[in-house]
C-alpha positions, 0 to 999 in steps of 0.5 A, spaced: 774 253 230 767 252 232 763 258 230 757 259 234 750 258 232 743 260 236 739 255 238 735 256 233 740 257 227 742 250 230 735 247 229 735 249 223 741 246 220 741 239 223 734 239 220 738 240 214 743 235 214 738 231 216 735 232 209 741 231 206 743 224 209 735 222 206 737 224 199 745 223 200 748 230 198 753 233 202 751 240 205 754 245 207 753 252 210 757 258 206 760 265 205 756 271 209 753 267 213 759 263 216 763 270 216 758 273 221 757 268 225 765 268 226 765 276 227 759 275 232 755 279 228 747 278 227 745 275 220 738 273 218 740 270 211 744 262 211 746 260 204 747 253 203 752 249 197 750 241 197 753 236 192 748 236 188 741 239 186 739 245 192 732 245 190 731 237 191 734 238 197 730 244 200 723 240 199 726 235 202 728 240 208 722 243 207 718 236 209 721 236 215 719 244 217 713 245 213 715 252 213 709 257 211 710 259 206 713 252 202 719 252 199 720 257 193 723 254 187 727 258 182 728 252 177 732 258 171 737 259 176 737 252 179 735 255 187 730 255 192 729 259 198 725 257 204 723 263 210 723 262 217 719 268 221 726 272 220 730 267 217 731 265 210 735 260 207 737 259 201 739 252 197 744 250 191 748 246 188 756 247 189 758 249 182 763 253 178 763 259 173 766 262 166 764 269 165 764 273 158 767 279 158 761 283 156 756 280 161 756 279 169 753 273 168 756 266 168 756 260 165 755 255 170 756 247 171 756 244 176 763 242 181 765 240 188 766 244 194 773 247 193 769 250 185 764 253 190 769 257 194 774 258 188 768 262 185 767 266 191 769 274 192 773 274 198 777 270 202 773 271 208 767 269 204 770 263 201 769 259 209 764 253 209 762 249 214 760 242 214 753 240 216 753 233 215 751 229 221 758 226 222 762 232 221 757 238 223 760 244 225 767 243 221 770 249 217 773 248 211 778 254 209 782 253 204 784 261 203 786 263 209 780 266 211 780 266 218 786 268 219 784 275 215 778 275 220 783 276 225 786 281 221 780 284 219 783 284 211 779 283 205 782 280 199 781 275 193 781 268 194 784 268 187 788 273 182 784 280 184 784 281 176 781 275 175 775 276 181 774 283 179 774 282 171 770 276 172 765 280 175 766 287 176 760 289 182 766 285 187 769 292 186 764 295 189 762 290 194 770 290 196 768 298 199 762 296 201 765 291 205 770 294 207 766 299 211 761 295 214 766 291 216 772 296 217 776 292 214 782 294 210 783 292 203 790 288 202 795 293 197 794 288 191 787 287 192 786 295 192 791 295 186 787 291 182 780 295 183 784 300 180 786 298 174 780 296 171 776 300 175 773 302 168 769 295 168 765 297 172 760 300 167 757 293 165 755 293 172 746 296 172 745 301 176 741 298 181 746 293 183 751 299 183 746 303 188 744 297 192 752 298 195 751 305 195 746 304 200 749 300 204 755 304 205 751 310 207 747 306 212 754 303 215 757 308 222 762 312 218 760 312 211 765 317 209 770 311 208 765 308 203 766 314 198 774 316 199 775 309 198 770 309 192 774 316 189 781 312 191 780 306 186 777 310 180 771 308 181 767 314 183 769 318 176 764 312 174 759 312 178 758 319 181 763 324 177 759 329 179 761 328 187 768 329 185 767 335 182 766 338 189 774 336 190 779 341 191 781 348 194 783 353 190 786 360 192 786 367 188 790 373 191 791 369 198 784 367 199 782 360 198 776 355 200 775 349 204 775 343 199 767 342 198 768 334 198 771 332 205 767 338 207 761 334 205 763 327 208 765 330 215 758 333 214 755 326 212 759 321 218 756 328 223 749 326 221 751 318 221 752 320 228 746 323 230 741 318 224 740 312 221 735 316 217 738 314 210 735 320 207 737 324 212 744 322 210 743 323 202 740 330 204 748 331 207 751 328 201 747 333 196 747 339 200 752 342 197 752 339 190 751 345 186 757 349 189 761 348 183 756 350 179 755 357 182 762 359 185 764 365 184 770 370 186 769 377 188 774 381 188 775 385 194 770 379 198 772 372 196 769 366 194 762 365 193 757 361 191 750 364 192 744 360 190 747 354 191 742 351 195 736 353 190 741 350 185 742 344 189 735 342 190 733 342 182 739 338 182 736 332 187 731 330 182 735 328 177 741 325 181 735 320 184 734 318 176 740 317 174 742 313 182 735 309 180 733 313 187 726 312 188 723 318 185 718 319 191 716 323 198 723 320 199 726 324 194 722 331 195 725 331 202 731 331 200 730 337 195 726 341 201 732 339 205 737 342 200 734 347 199 733 349 205 739 347 209 742 355 210 736 358 213 736 356 220 743 359 220 740 366 218 736 365 224 741 365 229 740 372 231 736 374 236 731 380 233 729 375 227 721 375 227 717 371 229 715 371 222 721 369 219 720 364 223 713 361 222 715 361 215 721 357 216 716 351 220 711 353 214 717 350 209 720 345 212 714 341 215 714 335 218 721 335 216 724 341 221 728 336 226 732 333 221 733 340 217 736 342 224 740 336 224 743 337 217 745 344 220 748 342 226 752 336 222 754 343 218 758 346 221 765 343 220 770 348 223 776 347 226 775 353 230 771 350 236 769 358 239 766 358 232 763 351 232 760 353 240 757 360 237 753 356 232 751 351 237 748 355 242 745 359 236 741 353 233 738 352 241 736 359 240 733 357 234 730 351 236 727 354 242 724 360 238 721 355 233 718 350 239 714 357 242 712 359 235 709 352 233 706 352 240 703 359 240 701 358 231 701 351 230 704 352 224 708 346 222 704 341 220 700 348 217 693 346 214 689 353 211 683 354 216 680 357 209 679 351 203 680 352 196 673 348 196 670 353 202 672 360 198 668 357 191 663 354 195 662 362 199 662 366 193 658 361 188 664 362 183 668 356 180 676 354 180 679 360 176 686 365 178 681 368 184 681 362 188 688 361 189 689 369 189 684 368 196 688 362 198 696 365 198 693 371 200 691 368 206 696 364 207 701 370 207 697 373 212 697 368 217 705 367 216 706 374 217 702 375 223 697 379 221 691 374 223 692 368 227 691 362 224 684 360 226 677 360 221 673 366 225 679 371 223 682 366 216 673 367 214 673 375 215 680 376 212 678 372 206 671 376 205 676 383 205 680 380 199 675 377 195 671 385 196 678 387 193 676 382 187 670 384 186 667 378 190 661 377 195 659 371 198 653 369 196 647 367 202 643 362 201 
């Protein structure tokens, strides 16, 4: 079998082959690049392994291509990196590894190409392609990786217990690859993960979260989360999510399993948006249901206020998972807190004021909110689903009408705090906030128009109530 290279990839690899010949070292393309080319997946990373000094090969290669920026050397790790526009090539010498049980950092020594393939995580990543001038394109496949690619299987080249014990992050990578590539993890390999899932504790949260982010960006992210649960990894990396699992029945009244519901909502969102933070909002939208679950005799199960409690939980969850504590986190927090609001507006007698307040609270994220709310409809009753979706279309139309009329969505106050202080000649104080809040509420309630003259006249009235009058210069 020959892998199919683009003209650019062929040009670059031929140059690597020429450089390797000049310094007398055999060289190979390995790992994910080979796998993805066989699967006809686009890739921007090429890993080169040579039987010798990888940094020396990179420098010899750079003399042929003169990349800008020049080759980057990482002497501590014995690796080098070269970037060409959207392609990144990494060079390293073939190596063998041995691990201490308390660390993911191996003891490394020079090795053969066979040693290098032995240390790979999965057979489909242990493929190598010769790029010497005499055998260019020849595939070396010691573990049957080509057959596993054909059958869409993930298995370790060595015994699973050894592979995962050496580097427990590989357990997360198995789940991620199975989700990304829609592959099946073989029984023996999966049992190997289940047996030592606790070893994930020695892996840094940053590396774990990097794998979670990649799972979240797959077409069907629920597959990864279900596998994490079944493998026994979820209880170690995100036990809070696992608390959603299970349906309870009292007095013949049950509630749905919120774990499976949450993952269905996540998949629904994934069908409509590639935004990873909207996907996180979907994953976390019901995260507070275990905390707020109550059974009310004669009524049934309730989760009152779970959206408010859940919104408060988001910053702590992001902190624990080492996700960014910036405007992205705030967006997720906002969506979790508001995800029930549009449902309450699916009635024909809802006022413009309620629509204005939703636009004000959601701001720029109102479209994401509506996508989340539509995804949250997971009933098997198609009539119910149809009725809810029709209601959402009604809300969308009303929101558009109110926005066109009142310009609330990205609302900026027509009267600012600085203007209030200047007009009444006062310093920063509680009075300024009282007047600002009164103006905002009057606009949202529809008592005054969202424009300067109306807001100015209203400000004067509110100021007078507080004993404040405009200073005429």
